[in-house]
N, C-alpha and C positions, 0 to 999 in steps of 0.2 A: 503491501499499499505506499503510496508519497506520499512524503511526510508535511508536502499543502494540504492534503487529508486531514491526519492526525491534529493538529491543530486548527479544524478548521470547530468544534466545539458542538460538532453533530453527534449523534446519539450513536453505537454503530448497527443502531439498527433501523436506519438512518442510510447511510453509507456502505453496507448488506445491502444495503437495497437497492444504491446503484448504483456500483459498486457492479451489481449480479447484471441490470439494465445496458452502461458498458459494455462488459464480456458478451453481451448474446451479442452486439452491434459485434465486435470487433470478429465475432467466427463466423458471423455474414455475407462479413468484409473477404474473410479468401475468397481463391476462383474458388466457382463447381465443379462438377464435372458440367460437361455440352450436355445436352436432355438432343438426344436423337431426334423428335416427336414435339413442341409444345399442343399439346393437346391440354385445353381445358379439365380440371378435377376438384375435390373437393380439398386438395392440397391448396392451392392454391388464393382462395376463401380464406386459410388458416395462416398462408403468408399472409396476406394482407394485415386478417388482425395483429399476425409477431409483426409485424413492416410499422402502426399505426403504434403500438405498445411501447413500437422503439420506441420513436419518434416521441411518444407524448415524455420518455422517463428520459430523451434527452433533452428536452423544452424542459422541462420540472427539475430534473440537472445546470440548463441552463440562465434561470432563475432563481436559485437558491445560490447561486452564488453568487448573479449580479446582486440580491440582496444583501449578500454576507457579504457581498465585497462598499454593498452604500452603507452599510450599516444596520441594516436594517433592519438582523437579523434578529435585535437583543432587544430594538424594541420591541416589537411584534410575542418579542419574549411577555417583559413588559405588561402592552395592555393582555395579554393573556393573561400573566397574572390576572393583574386588576380585576378583573370579569366577575371574581368568584366573590372583588371586594367587594366589588356596586356592587354587586349583584344581593351579599349580604346585608349593604343598611339598607337597599331599595325594601325589601324585604321587610326591615327595621321601622322606615318612618311608612310600610302601609300600615302593622301593625300601630303604629300609634296614629294614622288620620283616621278607621278601625274602632283605632276604643276610644278617638274625641266628637264623633261620630255618632258610637252607644251611648255617653254621654248626653251627649245634647240631645239622642232624642229618646231620655229616658228621665231629663229636667224638663219638656217636654210636653209627658205622656204627668210627667207630679203639674206642672203646671196652668193643666189644662182646665180641669177643675178646679181651683182657685179664680180662674180668668172666668169662666162662664158664669163661679159665683159672684164679682167685682161684678158682668156687665147687669148680671139683674137686679144687682141694690142698685147700681149708678142709674137704670132708669128709677125703676121708683124714688129713691133720690131728686131724681130732676123730675119726674110729677108731682112732686111735697114741692119740690122749690115752683115752677111752674102755680099750684094752689092757690100758695104765699102771697107768688106777686100779684095775684087773681085774686085776694084778700077773702079767699071762702076758705084761711082757713080755723 
């Protein structure tokens, strides 16, 4: 394994994946024996799939190397590490919001009969004031 890969900080599994894809690509670049006749068969679809996977592997490796060279790999790791912390914070905020909403709704349930009672007594008081102003008391 080249020294620049050892210093990359990638996990061994990721390095093994990239190395296996690269080795497959090198094996396919070797000259193949000349076929007698080019007939379409089921193997050609399989070859196309392998070629596609190989190209995806190469593109992934190039993108990974470019991100690492630009220093974005560490930034992405920090962002990925921050996601669980942000999730925990949002869960905490949601629980506080739910608790506050429950308290408000409970206070409304307690205050509603008191408000109804005050409303009915204010109507009675208003009628009595009207009678007082009309000199009917």
